[in-house]
Backbone bond lengths (Angstrom), bond angles and torsions (degrees), N, CA, C in turn:
res aa  C-N    CA-C-N  psi(-1)  N-CA   C-N-CA  omega(-1)  CA-C   N-CA-C  phi
1 M - - - 1.463 - - 1.521 109.84 -
2 I 1.330 117.03 139.01 1.442 120.71 -178.50 1.532 109.86 -85.67
3 T 1.295 116.30 130.63 1.464 120.79 177.54 1.508 109.61 -115.58
4 E 1.349 116.69 164.60 1.451 122.25 -177.11 1.522 112.97 -70.58
5 T 1.349 116.04 -12.53 1.462 118.92 -177.90 1.510 112.32 -87.52
6 Q 1.367 116.60 -9.05 1.441 118.80 -179.17 1.514 112.38 -70.33
7 Y 1.346 115.32 151.86 1.454 121.14 179.86 1.520 110.22 -89.60
8 Y 1.308 116.30 150.47 1.468 120.02 173.52 1.529 108.91 -82.03
9 P 1.339 117.93 148.11 1.468 120.35 174.61 1.515 109.26 -61.24
10 R 1.331 117.68 153.94 1.457 121.78 179.71 1.539 111.12 -55.84
11 G 1.324 115.11 128.53 1.470 119.99 178.24 1.528 113.52 80.95
12 K 1.332 116.77 1.05 1.461 119.53 -177.43 1.512 113.57 -111.43
13 H 1.346 117.18 8.05 1.450 119.99 177.38 1.544 108.26 -67.17
14 P 1.328 118.66 140.62 1.465 120.94 -178.84 1.519 113.38 -58.51
15 N 1.334 117.61 -22.09 1.447 119.55 179.65 1.536 112.30 -90.19
16 S 1.333 116.75 -6.00 1.457 119.24 -180.00 1.508 110.56 -80.93
17 R 1.352 115.90 160.76 1.464 120.21 -178.34 1.536 111.87 -65.49
18 K 1.331 115.46 -25.57 1.463 119.16 -179.17 1.525 110.89 -97.45
19 G 1.332 116.49 6.44 1.455 121.47 -172.05 1.502 115.87 -64.84
20 G 1.309 115.19 173.92 1.458 120.48 179.05 1.511 111.41 107.14
21 F 1.331 117.83 134.44 1.448 122.73 -179.06 1.533 109.50 -126.33
22 K 1.329 114.86 145.46 1.444 119.16 176.10 1.516 109.46 -78.58
23 K 1.324 114.91 152.30 1.459 119.82 -179.92 1.526 108.19 -60.65
24 G 1.317 115.82 133.07 1.456 120.21 -178.81 1.530 110.80 108.95
25 N 1.335 116.70 -23.69 1.465 120.53 176.46 1.512 109.22 -65.87
26 K 1.351 116.62 141.46 1.462 118.64 -176.44 1.527 112.89 -64.79
27 Y 1.358 116.20 -17.20 1.461 118.17 179.01 1.546 110.80 -97.94
28 Y 1.341 116.74 4.96 1.463 119.96 -174.42 1.537 112.48 -59.55
29 L 1.345 116.47 -40.10 1.459 120.43 -177.96 1.530 112.40 -63.07
30 L 1.334 115.37 -28.55 1.466 119.39 -178.66 1.531 111.96 -90.69
31 S 1.349 116.54 -12.19 1.456 119.42 -172.22 1.528 112.64 -71.55
32 K 1.318 118.56 -11.14 1.448 120.57 179.31 1.517 111.95 -79.09
33 G 1.337 115.63 -8.22 1.444 120.20 173.60 1.522 114.81 53.72
34 M 1.345 115.04 -124.33 1.473 120.86 -176.45 1.533 112.49 -92.60
35 L 1.317 117.31 12.83 1.463 119.82 -178.08 1.520 110.77 -57.30
36 G 1.316 115.94 120.09 1.476 121.77 179.93 1.501 114.24 79.16
37 K 1.353 117.12 4.00 1.456 120.82 -179.87 1.524 110.79 -115.21
38 K 1.316 116.06 168.11 1.463 120.97 178.58 1.532 109.08 -133.54
39 H 1.341 115.08 146.10 1.458 119.46 176.42 1.527 109.16 -71.82
40 S 1.317 116.92 143.84 1.452 120.88 174.76 1.519 108.96 -74.99
41 E 1.312 117.84 163.82 1.452 121.39 179.92 1.531 110.80 -60.37
42 E 1.341 117.27 -37.05 1.466 122.24 177.60 1.514 110.11 -63.89
43 S 1.341 116.77 -43.37 1.446 122.27 179.59 1.539 111.11 -64.00
44 K 1.321 115.92 -42.88 1.462 121.30 178.12 1.527 111.81 -59.88
45 L 1.370 114.57 -40.51 1.443 120.45 -179.59 1.535 111.11 -65.38
46 K 1.341 116.77 -41.56 1.467 121.58 178.38 1.521 110.96 -63.32
47 I 1.334 115.81 -43.89 1.461 119.94 179.78 1.524 110.08 -62.91
48 S 1.340 116.19 -40.99 1.457 120.78 179.75 1.522 111.47 -63.90
49 L 1.348 116.10 -45.39 1.469 120.69 -179.08 1.528 110.93 -65.39
50 N 1.335 115.84 -37.20 1.454 120.14 179.12 1.514 111.63 -64.75
51 S 1.338 116.88 -42.40 1.457 119.68 -178.86 1.517 111.88 -70.87
52 K 1.329 116.89 -21.90 1.471 120.75 177.63 1.511 112.11 -92.12
53 G 1.316 115.91 2.08 1.478 119.42 176.35 1.505 113.69 72.59
54 E 1.336 117.34 27.21 1.448 119.01 -179.58 1.539 110.87 -95.54
55 K 1.319 118.54 -149.24 1.440 122.02 -164.49 1.527 116.17 -68.93
56 S 1.337 118.39 -14.53 1.441 119.42 -176.64 1.520 112.09 -59.03
57 Y 1.363 118.24 -39.84 1.443 120.92 176.69 1.519 108.87 -155.23
58 I 1.295 115.91 112.30 1.461 121.59 -178.47 1.530 109.96 -122.23
59 R 1.333 116.11 127.35 1.461 118.64 177.37 1.525 108.28 -84.01
60 T 1.328 115.09 121.89 1.453 120.04 179.40 1.520 109.45 -77.30
61 K 1.325 116.24 167.57 1.447 121.47 179.12 1.521 110.16 -61.81
62 E 1.350 116.76 -39.67 1.444 121.33 179.06 1.532 111.24 -63.29
63 H 1.331 115.00 -40.65 1.456 119.52 -179.83 1.532 110.87 -65.29
64 K 1.335 116.75 -41.91 1.464 120.79 179.57 1.513 110.73 -63.27
65 E 1.354 116.45 -41.51 1.460 120.87 179.95 1.536 110.82 -65.69
66 K 1.331 116.87 -38.42 1.444 121.35 -179.78 1.516 110.23 -67.16
67 M 1.344 117.73 -41.43 1.458 122.41 178.89 1.522 110.34 -64.98
68 S 1.349 115.48 -35.51 1.458 119.85 179.69 1.527 111.48 -69.38
69 E 1.322 115.39 -39.48 1.484 120.95 -177.46 1.524 112.84 -69.22
70 I 1.328 115.80 -25.98 1.472 120.29 -176.29 1.522 112.19 -57.84
71 K 1.347 116.27 -35.51 1.482 119.26 -178.11 1.522 113.51 -117.16
72 M 1.318 115.04 30.76 1.455 118.93 177.88 1.531 110.27 -94.60
73 G 1.337 115.13 147.69 1.461 120.32 175.80 1.502 114.59 56.79
74 K 1.337 117.05 -131.21 1.472 121.24 -175.45 1.519 112.57 -69.27
75 K 1.311 117.02 -14.76 1.462 120.20 179.40 1.525 111.70 -74.98
76 N 1.345 114.52 -18.71 1.470 118.93 179.35 1.540 109.21 -75.04
77 P 1.340 118.33 127.13 1.454 120.56 -177.68 1.518 114.67 -60.75
78 F 1.352 116.64 -17.33 1.473 119.57 -179.98 1.544 111.89 -102.01
79 Y 1.315 115.47 13.42 1.471 121.42 -177.09 1.518 110.57 -60.89
80 S 1.344 116.38 131.59 1.471 125.85 177.58 1.527 113.42 65.70
81 K 1.324 117.11 11.29 1.470 119.89 179.21 1.514 110.56 -107.38
82 K 1.309 116.92 156.62 1.455 122.08 177.89 1.538 110.03 -137.07
83 H 1.346 113.99 148.13 1.453 118.99 176.87 1.532 109.21 -72.62
84 S 1.328 115.55 139.75 1.455 119.45 175.63 1.534 109.32 -73.47
85 E 1.323 116.84 165.42 1.481 120.34 178.65 1.524 110.07 -60.01
86 E 1.344 115.40 -39.18 1.465 119.63 -179.72 1.528 110.45 -65.64
87 S 1.348 116.09 -39.80 1.457 120.51 179.15 1.540 110.45 -64.92
88 R 1.327 117.62 -42.00 1.462 121.22 178.68 1.512 111.54 -63.17
89 K 1.333 115.38 -40.42 1.456 121.25 179.95 1.525 110.08 -64.05
90 N 1.347 115.80 -43.11 1.458 120.04 -179.75 1.512 111.27 -64.65
91 M 1.333 116.97 -40.68 1.490 120.96 179.37 1.520 110.39 -65.47
92 S 1.335 116.53 -38.64 1.478 121.30 179.08 1.507 110.61 -64.78
93 E 1.344 116.42 -45.87 1.467 121.21 -178.55 1.521 111.34 -67.53
94 A 1.322 115.87 -28.40 1.458 120.36 -177.49 1.519 112.47 -70.77
95 H 1.343 116.56 -17.21 1.481 121.31 -178.41 1.521 112.17 -124.05
96 T 1.316 116.59 26.20 1.460 120.34 -178.02 1.518 110.44 -105.34
97 G 1.331 116.15 142.59 1.462 121.26 175.59 1.509 113.67 59.97
98 E 1.332 117.10 -128.23 1.472 121.85 -175.32 1.518 111.67 -66.33
99 K 1.343 118.11 -18.70 1.454 120.42 -179.80 1.528 111.60 -79.77
100 N 1.316 118.04 -14.18 1.454 121.18 -179.12 1.523 109.86 -74.08
101 W 1.352 116.31 139.91 1.459 120.15 -176.67 1.541 112.33 -66.08
102 N 1.331 117.66 -17.71 1.452 120.47 177.96 1.536 112.85 -93.01
103 W 1.360 116.11 -3.13 1.448 118.42 -176.77 1.520 110.44 -70.99
104 Q 1.334 116.33 126.46 1.482 120.47 177.61 1.513 110.01 -140.26
105 G 1.293 116.28 34.43 1.460 118.80 175.77 1.522 114.17 107.41
106 G 1.342 117.93 5.76 1.459 120.71 176.63 1.510 114.41 56.70
107 V 1.369 117.83 -124.37 1.449 121.24 -177.20 1.515 112.15 -60.67
108 E 1.351 116.75 -28.74 1.460 119.97 178.39 1.529 110.60 -60.59
109 R 1.341 115.32 -47.60 1.459 120.15 -177.23 1.534 110.90 -64.07
110 I 1.333 117.04 -47.89 1.453 121.25 -178.08 1.528 111.67 -61.78
111 S 1.330 115.49 -46.60 1.464 119.76 -179.29 1.529 111.91 -65.06
112 K 1.325 115.00 -40.24 1.482 120.45 179.30 1.522 109.95 -63.91
113 Y 1.313 116.36 -39.05 1.481 121.35 179.47 1.537 110.23 -63.57
114 R 1.349 116.35 -45.98 1.460 120.56 -179.30 1.529 111.92 -65.04
115 A 1.342 115.55 -39.07 1.472 119.56 179.38 1.518 110.53 -64.75
116 K 1.338 116.33 -38.18 1.454 120.56 179.21 1.519 110.15 -67.74
117 K 1.329 115.26 -37.61 1.469 120.65 -179.60 1.531 110.99 -59.94
118 F 1.333 116.99 -39.63 1.483 121.19 -179.21 1.538 112.52 -97.97
119 N 1.354 114.54 9.30 1.471 119.37 177.27 1.538 111.75 57.88
120 V 1.332 115.12 44.88 1.473 121.68 -179.65 1.524 108.57 -113.70
121 G 1.345 115.86 136.81 1.460 119.76 -178.55 1.522 111.86 -84.81
122 G 1.326 114.57 -179.89 1.450 120.62 178.67 1.511 112.51 104.61
123 Y 1.342 115.33 160.59 1.461 120.14 -177.05 1.529 109.16 -163.63
124 F 1.321 116.72 142.55 1.468 120.13 174.44 1.520 108.18 -138.15
125 T 1.310 115.88 152.36 1.455 121.03 -176.61 1.536 111.74 -96.17
126 H 1.327 114.64 165.98 1.468 120.09 177.46 1.529 109.05 -62.41
127 K 1.325 117.64 -36.46 1.459 121.58 179.50 1.518 111.35 -63.14
128 Q 1.351 116.00 -41.39 1.477 119.70 177.74 1.526 111.01 -64.05
129 W 1.318 116.17 -38.27 1.466 120.68 179.87 1.543 110.04 -65.89
130 E 1.313 117.33 -42.89 1.476 121.31 178.44 1.512 109.98 -64.16
131 T 1.349 116.80 -39.90 1.465 121.38 178.89 1.525 111.13 -63.29
132 L 1.330 115.69 -39.71 1.454 121.38 179.39 1.514 111.57 -64.40
133 K 1.335 116.41 -44.53 1.461 121.00 179.27 1.531 109.93 -63.01
134 K 1.309 116.20 -43.22 1.473 120.71 179.57 1.523 110.20 -62.57
135 K 1.329 118.02 -38.89 1.455 122.26 -179.00 1.543 111.64 -57.63
136 Y 1.324 116.86 -36.71 1.460 121.65 -178.93 1.508 111.78 -98.58
137 G 1.351 117.44 16.33 1.453 120.48 176.95 1.509 113.25 67.62
138 Y 1.329 117.01 31.08 1.475 122.09 -179.99 1.529 112.13 55.62
139 M 1.331 115.03 37.53 1.452 122.48 -176.53 1.513 112.24 -109.85
140 C 1.340 115.62 141.90 1.464 120.72 172.48 1.536 105.49 -72.11
141 L 1.299 118.78 122.97 1.451 122.15 -175.55 1.524 112.50 -70.32
142 C 1.334 117.38 -10.27 1.459 119.86 179.66 1.533 111.00 -95.24
143 C 1.315 117.92 -59.73 1.467 120.77 -174.70 1.542 112.43 -92.34
144 K 1.315 116.72 -8.79 1.483 123.50 177.25 1.527 113.54 69.79
145 R 1.313 119.31 10.69 1.462 120.98 173.66 1.515 109.16 -79.69
146 V 1.328 116.73 154.32 1.449 120.17 -176.01 1.532 112.20 -120.19
147 E 1.327 114.89 159.11 1.444 119.02 173.46 1.521 109.58 -69.70
148 P 1.342 120.12 145.96 1.481 126.97 9.87 1.535 113.86 -92.32
149 E 1.333 118.46 9.28 1.463 120.36 178.35 1.537 109.11 -60.29
150 I 1.319 117.00 -35.93 1.457 122.04 178.31 1.543 108.03 -128.79
151 K 1.327 115.58 168.06 1.466 120.92 176.42 1.527 107.54 -111.37
152 L 1.337 116.06 118.20 1.459 119.40 -178.36 1.522 110.84 -74.07
153 T 1.328 115.62 140.83 1.461 122.44 178.67 1.519 110.21 -124.62
154 V 1.302 116.31 159.23 1.451 122.23 178.02 1.523 110.99 -76.18
155 D 1.328 116.61 122.47 1.456 120.51 175.26 1.514 110.14 -119.52
156 H 1.317 115.70 125.03 1.462 120.61 174.94 1.537 107.34 -80.93
157 I 1.312 116.39 115.86 1.457 121.84 -177.18 1.525 110.38 -53.24
158 V 1.328 114.44 -51.43 1.472 119.44 170.50 1.527 105.30 -99.80
159 P 1.344 118.86 109.30 1.450 122.40 -176.55 1.526 112.44 -51.71
160 L 1.316 116.15 144.27 1.473 121.99 -176.60 1.530 111.98 -61.67
161 N 1.354 117.24 -31.00 1.457 119.12 -176.93 1.524 113.45 -72.60
162 I 1.336 117.61 -15.10 1.475 119.30 177.03 1.522 111.73 -120.12
163 W 1.327 115.93 10.13 1.473 120.58 -175.19 1.530 112.02 -59.91
164 D 1.311 118.27 -46.09 1.476 121.39 -176.19 1.529 112.18 -55.67
165 N 1.332 116.42 -50.19 1.465 119.43 -179.28 1.543 111.25 -66.56
166 W 1.330 115.76 -38.86 1.461 120.38 -179.99 1.539 110.38 -65.32
167 A 1.323 116.42 -42.05 1.455 122.46 -177.26 1.554 111.47 -66.25
168 K 1.318 116.20 -35.87 1.468 120.02 179.03 1.535 110.73 -63.48
169 E 1.314 116.13 -36.41 1.462 119.73 -179.00 1.529 112.69 -81.51
170 N 1.339 117.07 -38.47 1.460 120.63 -173.28 1.524 115.45 -99.09
171 K 1.346 115.85 -17.13 1.464 121.96 177.48 1.560 112.71 46.63
172 P 1.310 117.75 63.56 1.475 120.98 177.74 1.531 111.27 -72.40
173 N 1.324 116.81 160.97 1.467 121.06 178.98 1.533 111.23 -96.89
174 Y 1.304 116.42 22.85 1.458 122.45 177.34 1.538 108.21 -143.51
175 E 1.323 115.95 169.64 1.477 119.79 -178.43 1.523 110.47 -104.23
176 G 1.323 114.31 166.80 1.461 120.69 -170.64 1.504 116.41 -60.38
177 N 1.320 116.97 -29.62 1.475 119.42 -177.92 1.528 111.10 -102.85
178 D 1.334 118.51 15.41 1.470 121.30 175.81 1.528 109.36 -76.68
179 I 1.319 115.92 160.90 1.439 122.16 -179.42 1.541 111.40 -62.96
180 K 1.287 117.23 -23.48 1.476 121.56 179.39 1.525 112.11 -68.54
181 N 1.321 115.53 -17.69 1.476 118.72 179.24 1.535 110.71 -105.61
182 I 1.319 115.56 19.84 1.479 120.78 -176.22 1.521 110.63 -116.67
183 Q 1.329 115.62 138.09 1.475 120.37 172.61 1.527 107.85 -138.23
184 P 1.350 116.98 147.28 1.461 119.29 -179.92 1.537 113.19 -84.93
185 L 1.309 116.58 120.49 1.471 121.92 176.90 1.524 108.32 -129.25
186 C 1.307 115.76 150.98 1.462 118.99 172.98 1.530 108.08 -70.13
187 L 1.310 117.50 163.26 1.462 121.13 -177.36 1.518 111.87 -58.32
188 S 1.338 117.14 -42.66 1.458 121.58 -179.00 1.526 112.11 -60.69
189 C 1.345 116.76 -49.03 1.479 121.30 179.99 1.519 111.19 -67.86
190 N 1.320 115.28 -33.13 1.474 119.22 179.53 1.532 109.60 -64.32
191 K 1.331 116.43 -41.55 1.466 120.72 179.51 1.548 111.29 -68.47
192 K 1.331 116.16 -38.55 1.452 120.35 179.29 1.525 111.42 -65.54
193 K 1.306 116.00 -38.70 1.490 120.98 -179.54 1.535 109.23 -65.04
194 N 1.324 115.26 -38.10 1.465 121.04 175.55 1.523 112.26 52.88
195 H 1.328 118.82 -118.37 1.478 121.36 -176.40 1.518 112.85 -100.36
196 E 1.320 117.25 16.70 1.455 119.66 177.81 1.534 109.69 -77.49
197 T 1.330 116.58 163.30 1.463 121.11 -179.14 1.536 110.75 -110.44
198 T 1.311 116.42 34.26 1.464 120.23 -178.40 1.512 111.26 -68.18
199 D 1.324 115.53 124.78 1.464 121.65 178.27 1.519 107.94 -101.52
200 Y 1.330 117.00 100.04 1.455 121.05 -177.16 1.527 112.10 -72.95
201 R 1.314 116.80 -14.00 1.478 119.64 175.28 1.514 109.09 -65.65
202 M 1.332 116.95 -35.54 1.442 122.99 -178.81 1.534 109.71 -62.93
203 L 1.334 115.83 -38.19 1.461 119.54 179.92 1.524 111.93 -68.91
204 L 1.344 114.79 -23.10 1.482 119.34 177.37 1.528 110.68 -91.62
205 G 1.319 115.86 -8.79 1.469 119.13 -178.78 1.513 111.75 79.25
206 V 1.326 116.15 19.60 1.488 119.97 179.33 1.509 108.11 -121.47
207 L 1.321 116.78 108.82 1.439 121.25 -176.86 1.533 113.37 -109.29
208 T 1.307 117.12 -28.15 1.459 121.06 -175.95 1.499 111.08 -83.53
209 V 1.331 115.77 127.52 1.458 121.43 177.01 1.510 107.85 -119.59
210 N 1.305 116.85 118.43 1.476 120.53 179.79 1.512 111.56 -76.22
C-alpha cells in the first residue's frame, strides 16, 4: 500500500519537469502532490528557513568534502575521457544564437532596454538592422571600414538621452528608437561620437532609410 511518507523515484516528483504519472502507475495516487491542499504554518516556516539557508538544512564542512570526493579522480564518470571535435562542435551549436538560454532577441532586446530606460518610444527588428547593414555594404559610416575587420554596432543618430528635447524642437515623424534614427558604426567610432548628433548618412548623401 502506498503511504504519504514514501519517496518519489528520481525525476518522477509531480513538481519536477519530467513529473506526472499515467493512470495505473503505483505512484499515480501521490502524483497529485499538493493539489487541493495547503501547507501548515510550521511547514511554511521550514520551507522559508531552508530557502534562506538557515537551520532547516545546513551542509557541514564534512558533508561538502564527502560530496566533492565522490566525483574526484577515477570516480568521476568522465575521468580520462575527452570530447571529440564533432562533440564539441555540436555542444557549441546547441548553445549558439537563439538556442542560447540568454538569447532574447539580440540587438532588439538591448536597444529596447535602453529606450525604456530613457522613456523613448520606437522599435526595430533584427531583420531591419541586418537590412540596414547590408544597404551600406556592412560598412562603418564613420571610418569606412567593413565587417569582418570591425564589428558594427547600433548607433542612435540622436542619442536617446537627449531625444526628448531634440524631438520638441525638430518634430520628427518617427520615434527615437525607430530604424530611421539608427546608423551602423563600429564600436570605436560609436564611442567617439558619444552624445553628438552627427548623421553620417548625410556625409554619404543617403538620408532615406526604408
